[in-house]
C-alpha positions as CSV (number, residue, x, y, z in Angstrom):
1,M,82.5,5.8,99.5
2,E,85.2,5.5,97.0
3,E,85.5,8.3,94.4
4,N,85.4,7.2,90.7
5,H,88.3,8.9,88.9
6,Q,88.2,9.0,85.1
7,N,90.8,10.1,82.5
8,F,89.3,12.5,79.9
9,P,91.0,13.1,76.5
10,L,92.3,16.6,75.8
11,S,90.4,16.6,72.6
12,S,86.7,16.2,72.3
13,E,87.3,13.8,69.4
14,P,87.6,10.1,70.0
15,A,91.3,9.1,70.3
16,A,91.0,6.8,67.2
17,L,90.1,9.8,65.0
18,Q,93.1,12.0,65.9
19,P,95.6,12.6,62.9
20,V,98.9,10.9,63.1
21,R,101.9,12.7,61.5
22,A,103.8,10.3,59.2
23,P,107.6,10.5,59.5
24,L,109.4,12.4,56.6
25,S,110.6,10.2,53.8
26,L,114.3,10.0,53.1
27,G,113.8,11.8,49.8
28,R,112.1,14.8,51.5
29,K,114.8,14.9,54.2
30,L,117.5,15.0,51.5
31,L,115.6,17.7,49.6
32,F,115.2,19.9,52.7
33,S,118.9,19.3,53.6
34,A,120.0,20.3,50.1
35,V,117.8,23.5,50.2
36,L,119.1,24.4,53.6
37,T,122.7,23.8,52.6
38,A,122.3,25.8,49.4
39,V,120.8,28.7,51.4
40,I,123.6,28.6,53.9
41,F,126.2,28.4,51.1
42,A,124.6,31.3,49.3
43,L,124.6,33.4,52.4
44,L,128.3,32.5,53.1
45,L,129.2,33.4,49.5
46,G,127.3,36.6,49.7
47,A,129.0,37.5,52.9
48,L,132.4,36.7,51.4
49,E,131.6,38.7,48.3
50,L,130.5,41.7,50.4
51,S,133.6,41.4,52.6
52,L,135.9,41.3,49.6
53,R,134.2,44.4,48.1
54,L,134.4,46.3,51.4
55,A,138.0,45.4,51.7
56,G,138.7,46.8,48.2
57,Y,139.7,43.4,46.8
58,G,139.4,42.8,43.0
59,H,138.3,44.9,40.1
60,S,135.1,45.8,38.4
61,T,134.6,44.6,34.9
62,D,132.4,47.6,34.1
63,F,133.9,49.7,31.3
64,V,132.4,53.0,32.5
65,R,132.9,54.5,35.9
66,R,131.4,57.7,37.4
67,E,133.7,60.3,39.0
68,K,132.6,63.3,41.0
69,L,134.5,66.5,40.5
70,P,135.3,69.1,43.2
71,D,132.5,71.3,41.9
72,G,129.9,68.6,42.5
73,S,129.4,67.7,38.8
74,V,129.7,64.0,37.7
75,I,131.6,62.8,34.7
76,L,131.9,59.4,33.0
77,R,135.4,57.9,32.7
78,E,136.9,54.7,31.5
79,N,137.6,52.0,34.1
80,R,141.4,51.6,33.8
81,D,141.2,48.1,35.4
82,C,138.2,46.7,33.5
83,T,140.2,43.9,31.8
84,V,142.2,42.7,34.9
85,P,139.8,39.8,35.6
86,F,140.3,38.6,32.0
87,F,144.1,38.8,32.2
88,S,145.8,39.6,35.5
89,E,147.2,42.5,37.4
90,Q,150.5,42.0,35.6
91,L,149.1,41.6,32.1
92,V,146.2,44.1,32.2
93,R,145.4,45.9,29.0
94,R,144.3,49.5,29.5
95,P,141.4,51.2,27.7
96,Q,142.0,54.6,26.1
97,P,141.1,57.6,28.4
98,F,137.9,59.5,27.8
99,R,135.8,62.0,29.7
100,L,132.1,62.8,29.2
101,S,129.5,64.6,31.1
102,A,127.2,62.1,32.9
103,H,124.3,64.2,31.6
104,K,124.4,64.2,27.8
105,N,124.1,67.8,26.6
106,P,121.1,68.4,24.3
107,G,122.2,68.1,20.6
108,A,125.4,66.2,21.5
109,I,126.1,63.2,19.3
110,R,127.8,60.2,20.9
111,I,129.6,57.5,18.9
112,V,131.3,54.5,20.4
113,V,134.0,52.6,18.5
114,L,134.3,49.0,19.7
115,G,137.0,46.4,18.9
116,S,140.5,45.4,19.8
117,S,144.0,46.7,19.0
118,A,143.3,47.4,15.3
119,A,140.3,49.5,16.2
120,M,142.1,51.1,19.1
121,G,144.8,52.5,16.8
122,D,147.9,50.4,17.7
123,P,150.8,51.2,17.7
124,E,149.6,54.8,18.4
125,A,146.0,55.5,19.4
126,S,146.4,59.2,18.7
127,F,145.7,58.3,15.1
128,S,142.8,55.8,15.6
129,I,139.6,55.4,13.7
130,A,137.8,57.3,16.5
131,R,140.2,60.2,16.3
132,L,140.1,60.6,12.5
133,L,136.3,60.2,12.3
134,E,135.7,62.8,15.1
135,T,138.1,65.3,13.3
136,R,136.2,64.8,10.0
137,L,132.7,65.1,11.6
138,R,133.6,68.3,13.6
139,A,134.9,69.9,10.5
140,A,131.9,68.9,8.4
141,Y,129.4,70.0,11.0
142,P,131.0,72.8,13.1
143,D,127.7,73.7,14.8
144,K,127.3,70.2,16.2
145,T,128.9,68.6,19.2
146,F,130.5,65.2,18.5
147,E,131.8,62.9,21.3
148,V,133.5,59.9,19.8
149,V,134.7,57.3,22.4
150,N,137.5,54.9,21.6
151,A,136.3,51.9,23.5
152,A,138.6,49.4,21.8
153,I,141.3,47.6,23.9
154,T,144.3,45.6,22.9
155,A,144.1,41.7,23.1
156,I,140.4,41.4,23.8
157,N,137.9,39.8,21.5
158,S,134.1,39.8,21.0
159,H,133.5,38.0,24.3
160,V,134.8,41.1,26.1
161,V,133.6,43.6,23.6
162,R,130.0,42.3,24.2
163,G,130.2,43.4,27.8
164,I,131.8,46.8,27.0
165,A,129.0,47.4,24.5
166,D,126.3,46.6,27.0
167,D,128.0,48.9,29.6
168,C,128.3,51.8,27.0
169,A,124.7,51.3,26.0
170,R,123.5,51.7,29.6
171,E,125.8,54.5,30.7
172,L,126.8,56.7,27.7
173,Q,123.5,57.3,25.9
174,P,125.1,56.5,22.5
175,D,123.6,57.3,19.1
176,L,125.9,55.0,17.1
177,F,128.1,52.0,17.6
178,I,130.9,51.2,15.2
179,V,132.2,47.7,15.5
180,Y,135.6,46.7,14.0
181,E,136.3,43.3,15.5
182,G,137.4,39.8,14.5
183,H,141.2,39.4,14.6
184,N,141.4,38.1,18.1
185,E,138.5,35.6,18.1
186,V,140.9,32.6,18.2
187,I,143.6,33.9,20.4
188,G,141.7,36.2,22.8
189,P,139.8,35.3,26.0
190,F,137.9,32.0,25.8
191,G,139.4,31.4,22.3
192,P,140.9,27.9,21.5
193,T,144.4,29.2,21.5
194,G,144.2,31.9,24.2
195,V,146.8,31.9,27.0
196,F,144.7,33.8,29.6
197,T,141.4,31.9,29.9
198,G,140.5,28.4,28.9
199,F,138.5,27.5,25.8
200,L,134.8,27.0,26.3
201,R,132.6,25.4,23.7
202,S,129.3,26.3,25.3
203,E,127.9,29.8,25.0
204,R,126.3,29.5,28.4
205,A,129.6,28.4,29.9
206,V,131.3,31.5,28.5
207,R,128.5,33.7,29.9
208,L,128.8,32.0,33.3
209,A,132.6,32.3,33.3
210,I,132.4,36.0,32.5
211,W,129.8,36.5,35.3
212,L,132.1,34.7,37.7
213,K,135.0,36.9,36.7
214,S,132.9,40.0,37.5
215,T,132.6,38.8,41.1
216,R,135.3,39.4,43.7
217,T,134.9,35.8,44.9
218,G,135.5,34.5,41.4
219,Q,138.6,36.7,41.1
220,L,139.9,35.4,44.4
221,L,139.4,31.8,43.3
222,A,141.1,32.5,40.0
223,S,144.0,34.1,41.7
224,L,144.4,31.1,44.1
225,S,144.3,28.6,41.2
226,R,146.7,30.5,38.9
227,S,149.6,28.2,38.1
228,S,153.2,29.1,38.4
229,S,153.4,28.7,34.6
230,S,151.1,31.7,34.1
231,P,152.9,34.6,32.3
232,E,154.2,37.3,34.7
233,K,154.6,40.0,32.1
234,W,153.1,40.9,28.8
235,G,155.1,39.2,26.0
236,G,153.2,40.4,23.0
237,M,152.6,38.0,20.1
238,E,155.4,35.7,21.4
239,M,153.0,34.4,24.1
240,F,150.9,32.5,21.5
241,L,153.7,30.7,19.6
242,Q,152.9,27.3,20.9
243,H,149.1,27.7,20.2
244,Q,148.8,26.7,16.6
245,I,145.5,25.6,15.1
246,A,144.9,24.1,11.7
247,A,142.2,25.4,9.3
248,D,140.1,22.3,9.6
249,D,140.1,22.2,13.4
250,P,136.5,21.8,14.6
251,R,137.0,24.3,17.3
252,L,136.9,27.0,14.7
253,D,133.2,26.2,14.1
254,T,132.7,27.1,17.8
255,V,134.6,30.3,17.3
256,R,132.4,31.3,14.4
257,A,129.2,30.5,16.4
258,H,130.4,32.5,19.4
259,F,131.4,35.4,17.2
260,R,127.9,35.5,15.6
261,E,126.2,35.4,19.0
262,N,128.4,38.1,20.4
263,L,127.7,40.4,17.5
264,R,124.0,39.8,17.9
265,A,124.3,40.7,21.6
266,I,126.2,43.9,20.7
267,A,123.5,44.9,18.2
268,A,120.8,44.1,20.8
269,S,122.6,46.4,23.3
270,A,122.6,49.2,20.8
271,D,118.9,48.7,20.0
272,R,118.0,49.0,23.7
273,A,119.8,52.3,23.8
274,G,118.1,53.5,20.6
275,A,121.4,53.5,18.7
276,T,122.4,52.1,15.3
277,T,125.2,49.6,14.8
278,L,127.7,49.8,11.9
279,L,129.5,46.4,11.6
280,C,132.7,46.7,9.6
281,T,134.5,43.8,7.9
282,T,138.1,43.7,9.0
283,L,141.2,44.2,7.0
284,A,144.2,42.0,7.0
285,N,147.5,42.2,5.1
286,Q,147.4,39.6,2.3
287,R,149.7,41.0,-0.4
288,D,152.8,41.9,1.7
289,F,152.6,39.6,4.7
290,A,153.8,36.0,4.7
291,P,152.0,33.5,6.9
292,F,153.3,33.1,10.4
293,L,153.2,29.3,10.5
294,S,152.4,26.8,7.8
295,L,151.4,23.2,8.4
296,H,151.4,20.2,6.0
297,R,148.2,18.4,5.4
298,P,147.5,15.4,7.7
299,G,148.3,12.0,6.3
300,L,151.1,13.1,4.0
301,T,153.5,10.2,3.5
302,A,157.2,10.5,3.7
303,A,157.5,9.9,0.0
304,Q,154.9,12.5,-0.8
305,L,156.6,15.0,1.5
306,A,159.9,14.4,-0.2
307,E,158.4,14.9,-3.6
308,W,156.6,18.0,-2.4
309,E,159.9,19.5,-1.0
310,K,161.6,18.8,-4.3
311,Y,159.0,20.8,-6.3
312,Y,158.9,23.5,-3.6
313,A,162.7,24.0,-3.6
314,T,162.8,24.0,-7.4
315,A,160.0,26.7,-7.5
316,N,161.8,28.9,-4.9
317,E,165.0,28.7,-6.9
318,A,163.3,29.6,-10.2
319,A,161.4,32.4,-8.6
320,L,164.7,33.9,-7.3
321,L,166.1,33.8,-10.8
322,K,162.9,35.4,-12.2
323,H,162.0,32.3,-14.2
324,T,158.3,32.8,-13.6
325,G,157.0,30.1,-15.9
326,R,159.2,27.4,-14.4
327,A,158.5,28.5,-10.9
328,E,154.7,28.5,-11.4
329,A,154.8,25.0,-12.8
330,A,156.7,23.7,-9.9
331,Y,154.6,25.5,-7.3
332,R,151.4,24.1,-8.9
333,A,152.9,20.6,-8.9
334,A,153.6,21.0,-5.2
335,L,150.0,22.1,-4.7
336,E,148.7,18.9,-6.3
337,I,150.5,17.0,-3.6
338,D,149.7,19.3,-0.6
339,D,147.5,22.3,-0.9
340,Q,147.3,22.9,2.9
341,Y,150.7,24.6,3.3
342,A,150.0,28.3,3.7
343,E,153.4,29.6,2.5
344,L,153.1,27.7,-0.8
345,S,149.8,29.6,-1.7
346,F,151.4,32.9,-0.6
347,R,154.5,32.4,-2.7
348,L,152.6,31.4,-5.8
349,A,150.3,34.4,-5.4
350,R,153.3,36.7,-5.0
351,L,154.9,35.2,-8.1
352,L,151.9,35.7,-10.3
353,L,150.9,39.1,-8.9
354,P,153.1,41.2,-11.3
355,T,151.8,39.5,-14.4
356,G,148.2,40.5,-13.7
357,Q,147.0,37.6,-15.8
358,H,145.9,35.0,-13.3
359,A,142.4,35.0,-12.0
360,D,143.2,32.8,-9.0
361,V,145.6,35.2,-7.3
362,P,142.9,36.7,-5.0
363,A,141.9,33.1,-3.9
364,L,145.6,32.2,-3.4
365,F,146.2,35.2,-1.1
366,Q,143.0,34.5,0.8
367,R,143.9,30.8,1.1
368,A,147.3,31.6,2.5
369,L,145.7,33.8,5.2
370,D,143.0,31.2,6.0
371,L,145.6,28.4,6.4
372,D,148.0,30.4,8.6
373,A,148.2,28.2,11.8
374,L,149.0,31.2,14.1
375,R,145.6,33.0,13.8
376,F,146.4,36.6,14.5
377,R,144.3,37.7,11.4
378,A,140.5,37.2,10.9
379,D,140.0,34.6,8.2
380,S,137.4,34.8,5.5
381,S,134.8,32.9,7.4
382,L,134.7,35.5,10.2
383,N,134.1,38.3,7.7
384,E,131.3,36.2,6.2
385,V,129.8,36.0,9.7
386,I,129.8,39.8,9.8
387,R,128.3,40.2,6.3
388,S,125.5,37.7,7.0
389,L,124.4,39.1,10.4
390,P,121.7,41.6,9.3
391,A,119.8,38.8,7.6
392,S,119.3,37.1,11.0
393,L,118.4,40.4,12.7
394,P,115.5,41.9,10.6
395,Q,114.2,44.1,13.4
396,S,117.7,45.4,14.4
397,H,119.2,48.7,13.3
398,V,122.4,47.1,11.9
399,R,124.2,48.1,8.8
400,I,127.3,46.5,7.2
401,V,130.2,48.6,6.1
402,D,132.2,46.2,3.9
403,L,135.7,47.6,3.9
404,T,137.5,44.8,2.1
405,S,136.1,45.4,-1.4
406,P,136.6,49.2,-1.8
407,L,140.0,49.3,-0.1
408,A,141.2,46.5,-2.3
409,A,140.1,48.2,-5.5
410,P,142.8,48.8,-8.1
411,A,142.5,52.6,-7.6
412,R,143.6,52.1,-4.1
413,Q,146.7,49.9,-4.3
414,G,146.3,47.4,-7.1
415,P,144.4,45.4,-6.1
416,Y,145.2,43.7,-2.8
417,I,145.5,45.2,0.7
418,G,149.1,45.3,1.8
419,N,151.7,47.5,3.4
420,T,150.2,50.8,2.1
421,H,147.3,50.4,4.4
422,L,148.6,48.1,7.2
423,Y,151.9,48.4,9.2
424,E,152.2,44.6,9.5
425,H,149.4,42.0,9.7
426,V,146.3,44.0,10.9
427,H,147.2,47.4,12.3
428,L,146.3,50.3,10.2
429,T,148.7,52.9,8.9
430,F,147.6,56.5,8.9
431,L,146.6,56.1,5.3
432,G,144.8,52.9,6.1
433,T,142.9,54.6,8.9
434,H,142.1,57.5,6.6
435,S,140.8,55.1,3.9
436,V,138.6,53.3,6.5
437,V,137.2,56.6,7.7
438,E,136.5,57.6,4.1
439,E,134.3,54.5,3.8
440,L,132.7,55.0,7.2
441,F,132.0,58.7,6.9
442,P,129.0,58.6,4.5
443,A,127.5,55.6,6.4
444,V,127.9,57.4,9.7
445,V,126.4,60.6,8.4
446,S,123.5,58.7,6.7
447,E,122.6,57.0,9.9
448,L,122.7,60.2,11.9
449,Q,120.6,61.9,9.3
450,A,118.1,59.0,9.6
451,Q,117.9,59.7,13.3
452,E,117.4,63.4,12.5
453,L,120.6,64.3,14.4
454,L,122.2,65.8,11.3
455,P,120.6,67.9,8.6
456,T,119.8,66.2,5.4
457,G,121.8,67.0,2.3
458,P,124.8,65.8,0.2
459,I,127.5,64.0,2.1
460,N,131.0,65.3,1.4
461,L,134.3,64.8,3.2
462,P,135.3,68.2,4.6
463,F,139.0,68.1,3.6
464,D,141.7,65.9,2.0
465,Y,144.2,63.5,3.4
466,G,147.0,66.1,3.8
467,E,144.8,68.4,5.9
468,L,143.7,65.5,8.1
469,R,147.4,64.7,8.8
470,R,148.0,68.4,9.7
471,R,144.9,68.6,12.0
472,L,146.0,65.5,14.0
473,A,149.7,66.5,13.9
474,F,151.0,63.3,12.3
475,T,154.5,64.7,12.1
476,A,157.9,63.2,11.5
477,Y,158.3,62.9,15.2
478,E,155.2,60.8,15.6
479,Q,156.3,58.6,12.6
480,A,159.7,58.1,14.0
481,M,158.2,56.9,17.3
482,I,155.9,54.4,15.4
483,F,158.7,53.1,13.2
484,A,160.9,52.6,16.2
485,E,158.2,50.6,17.9
486,L,157.6,48.5,14.8
487,Q,161.3,47.8,14.3
488,N,161.4,46.5,17.9
489,R,158.5,44.2,17.3
490,Y,159.9,42.8,14.1
491,Q,163.0,41.6,15.9
492,R,161.0,39.2,18.0
493,P,158.9,36.1,17.2
494,P,156.7,35.3,15.4
495,F,157.9,37.9,12.9
496,T,161.4,36.5,12.9
497,A,160.2,33.2,11.4
498,Q,158.5,34.7,8.4
499,S,159.9,34.3,4.9
500,D,159.8,38.1,4.3
501,H,161.2,39.0,7.7
502,A,164.5,40.5,6.3
503,L,162.6,42.7,3.8
504,R,160.3,44.0,6.5
505,L,163.2,44.9,8.8
506,E,165.0,46.6,5.9
507,T,161.9,48.6,4.9
508,T,161.2,49.8,8.4
509,A,164.8,50.7,9.0
510,K,164.7,53.0,5.9
511,Q,161.4,54.6,7.1
512,L,162.9,55.2,10.5
513,A,166.0,56.7,9.0
514,S,164.0,59.0,6.8
515,A,162.0,60.3,9.7
516,Q,165.1,60.7,11.8
517,S,166.9,62.7,9.1
518,L,164.1,65.2,9.1
519,L,164.3,65.4,12.9
520,A,168.0,66.1,12.7
521,R,167.6,69.3,10.7
522,P,168.4,72.5,12.6
523,D,164.9,73.9,12.0
524,A,163.2,70.7,13.0
525,T,161.9,71.8,16.5
526,A,160.5,75.0,15.2
527,A,158.8,73.3,12.3
528,L,157.4,70.6,14.6
529,R,156.1,73.2,17.1
530,A,154.4,75.0,14.2
531,S,152.7,71.8,13.1
532,Y,151.4,71.0,16.6
533,D,150.2,74.6,17.2
534,Y,148.3,74.5,13.9
535,A,146.6,71.3,15.0
536,I,145.8,72.7,18.4
537,A,144.3,75.9,16.8
538,S,141.8,73.7,15.0
539,A,140.9,71.8,18.3
540,P,141.9,73.9,21.3
541,E,140.4,71.5,23.9
542,D,142.0,68.4,22.5
543,W,143.9,67.0,25.4
544,I,145.8,64.5,23.3
545,L,147.2,67.1,21.0
546,H,148.4,69.0,24.1
547,R,150.0,65.8,25.5
548,N,151.7,64.9,22.3
549,T,153.0,68.5,21.8
550,G,154.5,68.4,25.3
551,M,156.0,65.0,24.8
552,M,157.6,66.1,21.6
553,L,159.1,69.3,23.2
554,L,160.4,67.3,26.1
555,A,162.1,64.8,23.7
556,R,163.6,67.8,21.9
557,S,165.1,69.0,25.2
558,E,162.7,71.9,25.8
559,P,161.1,71.0,29.1
560,A,160.1,74.6,29.9
561,A,158.1,74.9,26.7
562,A,156.7,71.4,27.2
563,L,155.4,72.1,30.7
564,P,152.2,74.2,29.9
565,Y,151.1,71.7,27.3
566,L,151.5,68.7,29.6
567,E,149.8,70.5,32.5
568,K,146.8,71.3,30.4
569,A,146.5,67.7,29.3
570,A,146.8,66.5,32.9
571,A,144.2,68.9,34.1
572,W,141.7,67.3,31.7
573,I,142.8,63.6,32.1
574,D,144.6,63.3,35.4
575,D,145.5,59.6,35.3
576,D,147.0,59.1,31.8
577,I,150.3,57.4,32.6
578,D,152.2,58.9,29.5
579,T,151.1,62.4,30.5
580,L,152.1,61.9,34.2
581,L,155.6,60.5,33.3
582,A,156.3,63.2,30.8
583,L,155.2,65.9,33.2
584,A,157.4,64.3,36.0
585,N,160.4,64.2,33.7
586,A,159.8,67.9,32.6
587,H,159.8,69.0,36.3
588,R,162.9,66.9,37.0
589,A,164.7,68.5,34.0
590,L,163.7,71.9,35.3
591,G,165.0,71.2,38.8
592,H,161.7,70.7,40.5
593,P,162.3,67.6,42.5
594,T,159.3,67.8,44.8
595,D,156.9,68.1,41.8
596,A,158.7,65.4,40.0
597,D,158.6,63.0,42.9
598,R,154.9,63.7,43.5
599,L,154.1,62.8,39.9
600,F,156.3,59.7,39.8
601,T,154.6,58.5,43.0
602,R,151.2,59.0,41.3
603,A,152.3,57.2,38.2
604,R,153.8,54.3,40.3
605,T,150.5,54.0,42.2
606,L,148.6,53.6,38.9
607,E,151.0,51.3,37.2
608,P,153.8,50.0,39.5
609,R,155.4,47.9,36.7
610,H,155.6,50.6,34.0
611,P,159.0,50.3,32.3
612,S,159.5,54.1,32.2
613,L,159.4,54.6,35.9
614,P,162.7,55.7,37.5
């Protein structure tokens, strides 16, 4: 009998009822492929980033770094390379050294000064806003501990300051931020006339670019894409000569918007740290500083230009001959044809200034600044951004310190800010810094009293201008160094193209000669040493005073006397390039070649391109 074989389904369900998987659609396949590709790409980028970090490639953009001392304690220091991603290895701008305990001592008051070169104290940071303010506060409240950090850096702007503020808020436990910023908004990183990074209109694009610069992968890509035309060495203000921008350029609207958002972010960082923010309006030389570059208004015809030049030449000749009335009439006739030429407004304001009878002189000076096509000075609109900020931040602890009005008062210098307070266009003289601190001091004390960090009571400056100079050792030696630096600057563009260039050179030469004549006296070294020792007696642990004393004695051919001062400075801050080079030269002068070579090697490791290296 034949066996009946049957095929039974594996499932108990009828075959017709089994689910059938539909093939993936093209859209889903593309989506899955894109997700898989993104994941793989992210993993590869992560691996590259990790590899670059492990290999020591690139630099952190963090402003604060932690350092462990031999005794196991941890201190906070500045990151010397924090601006490399915004410039380059060759053009890096260094922050000022500081040293703080990682654990803030009870009762200590920490203040952070933020900004660029004007806030930093260029041309000599030993006499910065931070230094003068700290000296005043310590004298006024000797039982309190004040730690004032100079967090300002040359050539940066609010895009970079914003990150520094955030880092300081997280790491330093600050009680107060002081922001003096605005001059580099156009020429600094991401500004429309910057030479280091491209201009970006979108705030989000700027944030993304800064984040990319903080990654080692982004820094590698930037290095590979850097063109051969990129500058190889720091050229100062000369680097920006081809980057002019007219007053009506729409990109300036973007600059103002970015500036406002960056200031808001800085204030928010301070709020998160429980700190107050003092926003200062910035000072610019209007009275004694001609525009760098003037542009005629667009659409001026050849005939109009010829007529304008005739009036302008007539006015200049009349002004030279002291024919004020004739010169004024010709200048105003030229203004009717073209009121966009910055130099014209400046010359008319200078002509009318001695008469004291013209209400439009302040507007003319301000207009000359606002029209300057090389924008190394903050214009009036940026100061208005500062003044208007608190209204948009009602819940923020922000206070405006408007420096422009009180420092331009007749009692100060009658009545426009000029060479008395500023060396050139924006950098403060010692008197200028003193005047700024005079305005800041009551605001600082008031805010610290509100936080119950200082006792309530009347607010008085502890000593006068002369005593402040003595306590910071602002000697003839320091002044000679500053005037020599300024004279060197003035002999290069863009200063050489200014209408008052010859007068500025002549004035600085006289100032330098006066300081040098004091230094040539037989008793100069003894007098200088007494001045520095007086300053050190008032602040025995001030490493900058020790460094400056040692450098002065070395320059006066007294290396043996200089050595202990320099060694004490180096023991506190061991990577300050000026201290290391001075100490190396002192050892070399004393016949200590091993010590000198060791220090020169250390300095060369820190800054291989430093011009003072042997």
